[in-house]
VEXVEXMAR-977725 format. One line per field, with one value per atom (N, C-alpha, C): x, y, z; atom name. Coordinates in steps of 0.1 Angstrom, whole numbers, padded with zeros to 4 digits. Example, Ala and Ser with C-alpha at 12.3 -4.5 7.8 and 13.67 -1.06 7.14 Angstrom:
// VEXVEXMAR-977725
east c(0132;0123;0132;0128;0137;0129)
north c(-0057;-0045;-0033;-0022;-0011;0000)
up c(0078;0078;0078;0071;0071;0079)
atom c(N;CA;C;N;CA;C)
***
This chain:
// VEXVEXMAR-977725
east c(-0051;-0050;-0040;-0045;-0037;-0025;-0015;-0002;-0005;-0015;-0018;-0025;-0033;-0039;-0029;-0019;-0008;0000;0003;0011;0004;-0009;-0017;-0018;-0019;-0019;-0006;0005;0018;0019;0016;0017;0008;-0004;-0013;-0007;-0001;0005;0017;0025;0036;0032;0021;0015;0011;0003;-0001;0010;0020;0032;0039;0041;0048;0040;0027;0020;0019;0017;0016;0029;0040;0053;0056;0054;0057;0049;0036;0027;0026;0029;0029;0043;0053;0067;0067;0061;0062;0054;0043;0034;0042;0048;0056;0068;0075;0086;0082;0071;0066;0064;0057;0054;0067;0077;0090;0097;0095;0101;0093;0080;0072;0071;0073;0071;0056;0054;0041;0036;0025;0019;0004;-0003;-0018;-0024;-0018;-0024;-0024;-0014;-0013;-0025;-0027;-0038;-0052;-0053;-0065;-0068;-0058;-0061;-0064;-0058;-0062;-0076;-0081;-0094;-0104;-0102;-0110;-0111;-0100;-0100;-0107;-0106;-0112;-0128;-0132;-0147;-0153;-0145;-0149;-0153;-0146;-0148;-0162;-0168;-0181;-0193;-0190;-0201;-0208;-0221;-0229;-0225;-0225;-0221;-0230;-0242;-0251;-0246;-0240;-0234;-0222;-0213;-0201;-0205;-0217;-0221;-0225;-0227;-0229;-0217;-0205;-0193;-0191;-0200;-0199;-0199;-0189;-0188;-0198;-0201;-0211;-0217;-0229;-0235;-0233;-0224;-0221;-0207;-0206;-0192;-0184;-0190;-0182;-0174;-0180;-0174;-0160;-0160;-0148;-0138;-0143;-0134;-0127;-0135;-0129;-0118;-0119;-0108;-0097;-0097;-0086;-0086;-0098;-0099;-0094;-0097;-0092;-0077;-0070;-0056;-0051;-0058;-0055;-0056;-0066;-0069;-0057;-0049;-0038;-0028;-0027;-0016;-0020;-0032;-0037;-0039;-0042;-0046;-0057;-0056;-0066;-0068;-0058;-0059;-0053;-0052;-0047;-0033;-0024;-0010;-0009;-0017;-0016;-0022;-0033;-0039;-0029;-0022;-0013;-0001;0004;0015;0011;-0001;-0005;-0009;-0011;-0014;-0029;-0037;-0052;-0059;-0069;-0077;-0091;-0094;-0107;-0109;-0099;-0101;-0112;-0114;-0123;-0135;-0139;-0151;-0163;-0173;-0185;-0195;-0200;-0209;-0223;-0225;-0238;-0241;-0254;-0257;-0252;-0251;-0246;-0231;-0224;-0210;-0208;-0218;-0218;-0220;-0230;-0233;-0221;-0214;-0203;-0191;-0190;-0179;-0182;-0195;-0199;-0194;-0196;-0191;-0176;-0169;-0154;-0151;-0158;-0155;-0158;-0169;-0172;-0161;-0155;-0145;-0132;-0128;-0117;-0119;-0131;-0134;-0133;-0139;-0139;-0124;-0116;-0102;-0095;-0098;-0091;-0097;-0109;-0115;-0108;-0106;-0099;-0085;-0078;-0064;-0064;-0074;-0075;-0076;-0085;-0087;-0074;-0067;-0055;-0044;-0042;-0032;-0036;-0049;-0053;-0050;-0054;-0051;-0036;-0029;-0014;-0008;-0014;-0009;-0011;-0023;-0026;-0016;-0014;-0005;0009;0013;0026;0029;0019;0020;0021;0012;0012;0024;0031;0044;0056;0053;0064;0072;0067;0073;0066;0069;0062;0065;0077;0081;0075;0076;0070;0055;0049;0035;0030;0038;0034;0036;0046;0048;0036;0031;0020;0007;0006;-0006;-0005;0007;0008;0006;0011;0009;-0006;-0013;-0028;-0035;-0031;-0037;-0035;-0022;-0019;-0026;-0025;-0029;-0044;-0049;-0063;-0073;-0071;-0080;-0082;-0071;-0072;-0080;-0077;-0083;-0098;-0102;-0116;-0123;-0117;-0124;-0125;-0115;-0116;-0127;-0129;-0139;-0153;-0154;-0167;-0171;-0161;-0163;-0167;-0160;-0164;-0178;-0181;-0194;-0205;-0203;-0213;-0215;-0203;-0204;-0210;-0207;-0212;-0227;-0231;-0246;-0254;-0249;-0256;-0258;-0248;-0250;-0262;-0262;-0273;-0287;-0287;-0300;-0304)
north c(0930;0915;0911;0901;0896;0888;0887;0881;0866;0860;0845;0844;0854;0854;0856;0865;0867;0855;0849;0836;0825;0824;0814;0816;0829;0833;0829;0831;0828;0813;0806;0791;0786;0791;0787;0789;0800;0803;0794;0791;0782;0768;0764;0750;0750;0760;0761;0761;0769;0769;0756;0749;0736;0726;0724;0714;0717;0730;0734;0731;0735;0733;0718;0711;0696;0689;0692;0684;0689;0702;0708;0705;0703;0701;0690;0678;0667;0671;0678;0682;0691;0701;0711;0704;0695;0688;0680;0673;0665;0674;0685;0694;0701;0702;0707;0697;0684;0673;0671;0672;0669;0681;0693;0705;0709;0722;0728;0728;0721;0720;0718;0714;0714;0706;0695;0687;0695;0702;0711;0720;0727;0737;0730;0719;0712;0707;0702;0697;0709;0721;0732;0736;0736;0740;0730;0717;0707;0709;0711;0713;0725;0736;0748;0747;0738;0736;0732;0725;0721;0733;0744;0756;0763;0759;0765;0755;0743;0733;0737;0737;0741;0732;0738;0731;0718;0719;0707;0695;0698;0687;0681;0690;0686;0678;0681;0674;0659;0656;0643;0634;0640;0632;0631;0635;0634;0619;0614;0599;0594;0602;0598;0610;0608;0619;0616;0607;0603;0607;0615;0620;0609;0598;0587;0580;0580;0574;0581;0594;0602;0600;0599;0597;0583;0573;0560;0559;0568;0567;0577;0584;0592;0607;0612;0627;0635;0630;0638;0638;0628;0628;0639;0639;0649;0663;0665;0678;0684;0675;0680;0688;0686;0691;0702;0707;0716;0730;0739;0753;0752;0760;0761;0748;0739;0726;0726;0714;0713;0718;0715;0720;0735;0741;0756;0762;0756;0761;0760;0748;0746;0756;0758;0768;0782;0786;0799;0801;0789;0790;0792;0792;0794;0784;0777;0767;0772;0785;0790;0800;0802;0812;0809;0796;0792;0785;0787;0781;0789;0781;0787;0788;0801;0803;0807;0810;0814;0807;0807;0800;0809;0822;0830;0827;0825;0821;0807;0798;0785;0786;0794;0796;0802;0812;0818;0808;0800;0789;0779;0776;0766;0771;0784;0790;0789;0791;0789;0775;0765;0751;0748;0753;0750;0755;0767;0773;0764;0760;0751;0738;0732;0719;0721;0731;0734;0735;0743;0745;0731;0722;0709;0700;0702;0694;0698;0711;0716;0710;0711;0706;0691;0684;0669;0666;0672;0669;0672;0683;0686;0676;0673;0663;0649;0645;0632;0631;0641;0641;0641;0649;0649;0635;0629;0616;0605;0606;0597;0599;0612;0615;0611;0613;0609;0594;0586;0572;0568;0574;0571;0575;0585;0590;0581;0572;0563;0567;0577;0581;0574;0562;0554;0558;0560;0564;0578;0587;0600;0599;0591;0589;0584;0575;0571;0582;0591;0602;0612;0613;0622;0617;0603;0597;0601;0599;0602;0617;0626;0640;0644;0637;0640;0635;0624;0618;0628;0632;0641;0655;0661;0675;0676;0668;0670;0660;0647;0638;0640;0641;0642;0655;0666;0679;0678;0672;0670;0663;0652;0644;0653;0660;0669;0680;0685;0695;0689;0677;0670;0667;0663;0660;0673;0684;0697;0701;0699;0703;0696;0683;0676;0681;0684;0689;0703;0712;0725;0725;0717;0716;0712;0703;0699;0711;0720;0732;0741;0742;0750;0744;0731;0724;0725)
up c(0849;0849;0860;0868;0879;0874;0882;0878;0875;0882;0879;0866;0862;0849;0838;0840;0831;0829;0841;0840;0833;0835;0828;0813;0810;0796;0789;0795;0790;0789;0799;0799;0788;0786;0775;0762;0760;0747;0744;0755;0753;0750;0757;0753;0739;0735;0721;0711;0714;0705;0704;0716;0717;0708;0711;0703;0688;0685;0671;0664;0669;0663;0662;0673;0673;0662;0661;0652;0638;0636;0622;0616;0623;0618;0607;0610;0600;0587;0589;0578;0569;0575;0568;0561;0568;0563;0550;0551;0540;0528;0530;0518;0513;0522;0517;0508;0512;0504;0491;0492;0480;0471;0476;0469;0469;0469;0469;0455;0453;0439;0441;0431;0430;0442;0446;0457;0470;0472;0485;0485;0474;0473;0474;0467;0467;0481;0488;0502;0511;0509;0517;0515;0502;0499;0505;0503;0509;0524;0530;0545;0549;0542;0545;0544;0535;0534;0548;0555;0569;0577;0575;0582;0579;0569;0566;0568;0572;0574;0587;0587;0599;0611;0623;0635;0637;0633;0635;0627;0615;0607;0614;0620;0627;0639;0645;0657;0653;0640;0636;0640;0641;0644;0659;0667;0681;0684;0691;0693;0703;0713;0723;0730;0735;0743;0758;0761;0775;0779;0788;0792;0797;0803;0809;0797;0785;0774;0771;0771;0769;0780;0793;0804;0803;0798;0797;0787;0776;0766;0769;0781;0785;0783;0781;0778;0790;0802;0814;0814;0809;0808;0798;0786;0776;0781;0789;0795;0803;0808;0817;0809;0796;0788;0777;0778;0768;0774;0765;0768;0779;0789;0800;0807;0806;0812;0826;0831;0845;0847;0838;0839;0839;0830;0829;0841;0847;0859;0871;0872;0883;0882;0869;0868;0872;0870;0873;0888;0895;0909;0911;0900;0901;0894;0900;0894;0892;0895;0894;0882;0874;0863;0853;0851;0840;0845;0858;0862;0856;0852;0846;0857;0859;0870;0865;0852;0847;0834;0830;0817;0806;0807;0796;0794;0805;0804;0797;0801;0795;0780;0776;0762;0754;0760;0754;0753;0763;0762;0752;0750;0739;0726;0723;0711;0709;0720;0720;0717;0723;0721;0706;0701;0687;0678;0681;0673;0673;0686;0687;0680;0681;0675;0659;0654;0640;0635;0642;0638;0637;0647;0647;0636;0633;0622;0609;0607;0595;0594;0605;0606;0604;0610;0609;0594;0587;0573;0565;0567;0560;0563;0576;0580;0574;0574;0569;0554;0546;0532;0529;0537;0535;0538;0549;0552;0541;0535;0524;0513;0509;0499;0502;0515;0519;0517;0522;0520;0505;0498;0483;0476;0482;0476;0480;0489;0493;0506;0513;0525;0537;0539;0549;0563;0567;0580;0583;0574;0576;0577;0569;0570;0584;0590;0603;0613;0611;0620;0619;0606;0604;0611;0611;0618;0633;0639;0653;0655;0647;0648;0647;0638;0637;0650;0655;0667;0679;0680;0691;0690;0679;0677;0674;0666;0662;0668;0667;0673;0688;0695;0709;0713;0705;0707;0704;0693;0690;0701;0705;0716;0729;0732;0744;0742;0730;0728;0728;0723;0724;0738;0746;0761;0768;0765;0771;0767;0755;0749;0757;0760;0767;0781;0788;0801;0802;0793;0793;0790;0780;0777;0789;0797;0810;0819;0819;0827;0822;0809;0803;0805;0804;0806;0820)
atom c(N;CA;C;N;CA;C;N;CA;C;N;CA;C;N;CA;C;N;CA;C;N;CA;C;N;CA;C;N;CA;C;N;CA;C;N;CA;C;N;CA;C;N;CA;C;N;CA;C;N;CA;C;N;CA;C;N;CA;C;N;CA;C;N;CA;C;N;CA;C;N;CA;C;N;CA;C;N;CA;C;N;CA;C;N;CA;C;N;CA;C;N;CA;C;N;CA;C;N;CA;C;N;CA;C;N;CA;C;N;CA;C;N;CA;C;N;CA;C;N;CA;C;N;CA;C;N;CA;C;N;CA;C;N;CA;C;N;CA;C;N;CA;C;N;CA;C;N;CA;C;N;CA;C;N;CA;C;N;CA;C;N;CA;C;N;CA;C;N;CA;C;N;CA;C;N;CA;C;N;CA;C;N;CA;C;N;CA;C;N;CA;C;N;CA;C;N;CA;C;N;CA;C;N;CA;C;N;CA;C;N;CA;C;N;CA;C;N;CA;C;N;CA;C;N;CA;C;N;CA;C;N;CA;C;N;CA;C;N;CA;C;N;CA;C;N;CA;C;N;CA;C;N;CA;C;N;CA;C;N;CA;C;N;CA;C;N;CA;C;N;CA;C;N;CA;C;N;CA;C;N;CA;C;N;CA;C;N;CA;C;N;CA;C;N;CA;C;N;CA;C;N;CA;C;N;CA;C;N;CA;C;N;CA;C;N;CA;C;N;CA;C;N;CA;C;N;CA;C;N;CA;C;N;CA;C;N;CA;C;N;CA;C;N;CA;C;N;CA;C;N;CA;C;N;CA;C;N;CA;C;N;CA;C;N;CA;C;N;CA;C;N;CA;C;N;CA;C;N;CA;C;N;CA;C;N;CA;C;N;CA;C;N;CA;C;N;CA;C;N;CA;C;N;CA;C;N;CA;C;N;CA;C;N;CA;C;N;CA;C;N;CA;C;N;CA;C;N;CA;C;N;CA;C;N;CA;C;N;CA;C;N;CA;C;N;CA;C;N;CA;C;N;CA;C;N;CA;C;N;CA;C;N;CA;C;N;CA;C;N;CA;C;N;CA;C;N;CA;C;N;CA;C;N;CA;C;N;CA;C;N;CA;C;N;CA;C;N;CA;C;N;CA;C;N;CA;C;N;CA;C;N;CA;C;N;CA;C;N;CA;C;N;CA;C;N;CA;C;N;CA;C;N;CA;C;N;CA;C;N;CA;C;N;CA;C;N;CA;C;N;CA;C;N;CA;C;N;CA;C;N;CA;C;N;CA;C;N;CA;C;N;CA;C;N;CA;C;N;CA;C;N;CA;C;N;CA;C;N;CA;C;N;CA;C;N;CA;C;N;CA;C;N;CA;C)
***
């Protein structure tokens, strides 16, 4: 493994760690305040069901088939601060590590995108259900923090994966 690859892997893990800690902290804090009980487990089960929904059903939630739509809502900006994004590439000194050169690489990357998107749909569902319960429990300020965390961690990631999916599918076609 080249030093730039190692450096990019470290930067990617630090970015993942940063966003995960930042956005999961309010969720964990709420459940610490509310206590772990039936709702927590029910929300986990409901969220986990997203993990077994066929990909074609998740594709129903694709907002657009046009990459320009995603660019207009700022997906390229989001890409700067995520795993394998512009910041990680700049920190490693290499912008060519993740170029797709063949259709088999594109197909493999689509599977990776689907996995990332599914993970964020699962988290979105859990964050969303937690937020509703948080508001209904009277924790209004924390509820708004959970909305922001869900937007940062899950919605932006889902939009980025949908954008990437459109771009990669064009390579395969």
